[in-house]
C-alpha positions as CSV (number, residue, x, y, z in Angstrom):
1,M,-18.3,-1.4,22.9
2,T,-17.4,-1.9,19.3
3,N,-13.9,-1.0,18.3
4,Q,-13.0,1.5,15.6
5,V,-11.7,-1.1,13.2
6,V,-15.0,-2.9,13.2
7,I,-17.0,0.3,12.8
8,Q,-14.9,1.3,9.8
9,M,-15.3,-2.1,8.3
10,V,-19.1,-1.9,8.7
11,K,-19.1,1.5,7.0
12,T,-17.1,0.1,4.1
13,L,-19.4,-2.9,3.8
14,R,-22.6,-0.9,3.9
15,G,-21.2,1.6,1.4
16,A,-20.3,-1.2,-1.0
17,S,-23.7,-2.8,-0.5
18,K,-25.5,0.4,-1.6
19,K,-23.1,1.3,-4.3
20,N,-23.1,-2.1,-6.0
21,N,-26.6,-3.2,-5.1
22,A,-25.1,-6.2,-3.3
23,P,-26.9,-7.5,-0.2
24,I,-24.1,-9.8,0.7
25,W,-22.0,-6.9,2.0
26,E,-24.9,-5.7,4.2
27,K,-25.3,-9.2,5.6
28,L,-21.6,-9.3,6.4
29,A,-21.9,-5.9,8.1
30,E,-24.7,-7.2,10.3
31,L,-22.6,-10.3,11.2
32,A,-19.6,-8.0,12.1
33,L,-21.8,-6.2,14.7
34,K,-22.9,-9.3,16.5
35,P,-21.4,-9.8,20.0
36,T,-18.1,-11.7,20.2
37,R,-19.9,-14.8,21.6
38,A,-22.1,-15.1,18.5
39,K,-19.1,-15.0,16.1
40,R,-18.0,-18.4,14.8
41,T,-14.6,-20.0,15.2
42,L,-13.8,-22.4,12.3
43,N,-10.7,-24.5,11.7
44,L,-9.2,-25.3,8.3
45,G,-10.6,-28.8,8.3
46,Q,-14.2,-27.4,8.6
47,I,-13.6,-24.9,5.8
48,D,-12.1,-27.6,3.6
49,K,-15.5,-29.5,3.7
50,F,-17.3,-26.5,2.2
51,A,-14.6,-25.1,-0.1
52,S,-13.7,-26.0,-3.7
53,D,-10.6,-25.1,-5.6
54,N,-10.2,-21.3,-6.2
55,D,-13.2,-20.4,-4.0
56,V,-13.4,-16.9,-2.4
57,I,-14.5,-17.4,1.2
58,I,-15.4,-15.0,4.0
59,V,-15.5,-16.2,7.6
60,P,-17.3,-13.7,9.9
61,G,-15.2,-14.9,12.9
62,K,-11.9,-16.5,13.6
63,V,-10.0,-19.1,11.5
64,L,-7.8,-21.6,13.3
65,G,-5.0,-23.7,11.8
66,T,-6.3,-27.1,12.9
67,G,-6.8,-29.5,10.1
68,N,-5.7,-29.5,6.5
69,L,-6.7,-27.6,3.5
70,S,-6.8,-29.6,0.2
71,H,-8.0,-26.6,-2.0
72,K,-6.4,-23.4,-3.1
73,I,-8.7,-20.7,-1.7
74,S,-8.8,-16.9,-1.1
75,L,-9.9,-16.2,2.4
76,C,-11.0,-13.2,4.3
77,S,-11.8,-13.5,8.0
78,F,-12.3,-11.2,11.0
79,S,-9.3,-12.9,12.6
80,I,-6.9,-15.7,11.7
81,S,-4.2,-17.6,13.6
82,A,-0.7,-17.6,12.3
83,T,-0.8,-21.3,11.7
84,G,-4.0,-21.0,9.7
85,A,-2.6,-18.2,7.5
86,K,0.6,-20.2,6.9
87,K,-1.3,-23.3,5.8
88,I,-3.5,-21.3,3.4
89,I,-0.5,-19.7,1.8
90,E,1.4,-23.0,1.6
91,S,-1.6,-24.6,-0.2
92,G,-1.3,-21.8,-2.8
93,G,-4.1,-19.7,-1.4
94,K,-4.3,-16.1,-0.4
95,I,-5.3,-14.1,2.6
96,L,-7.3,-11.0,1.6
97,D,-8.8,-8.1,3.5
98,I,-12.4,-7.0,3.0
99,S,-11.5,-4.0,0.7
100,Q,-9.6,-6.4,-1.6
101,I,-12.6,-8.7,-1.8
102,I,-15.0,-5.8,-2.5
103,K,-12.7,-4.5,-5.2
104,N,-12.4,-7.9,-6.9
105,H,-16.1,-8.9,-6.4
106,P,-18.1,-5.7,-6.1
107,T,-21.5,-7.4,-6.4
108,G,-20.4,-10.3,-4.2
109,K,-20.9,-12.8,-7.0
110,G,-18.7,-15.8,-6.4
111,V,-18.1,-15.1,-2.7
112,K,-19.1,-17.6,-0.1
113,I,-19.8,-16.7,3.6
114,I,-19.0,-19.7,5.8
115,G,-19.9,-19.7,9.5
């Protein structure tokens, strides 16, 4: 059974996809509905390999605090550990929710999905 938070997020993503003609939000909605086993868990060290300074990144899964982050990023994930959030903020980055990312990047341009 999918919880109400996920259902609301999917509605928001699908609405943004149609409104802004942005397929990235529909893709993310599909990833949100996948079973828990199919969702990725990434650590900061893995994210650091794919990220550049000031990237906007979405992880459709959980982010753990293992490893170091050498870039200032803005991150949105379905779940994040306290250690991971702390390290992102300490590196000068931001933790954003999906509505903030959609507001700042309505067409999805400049947003990377990792995982």
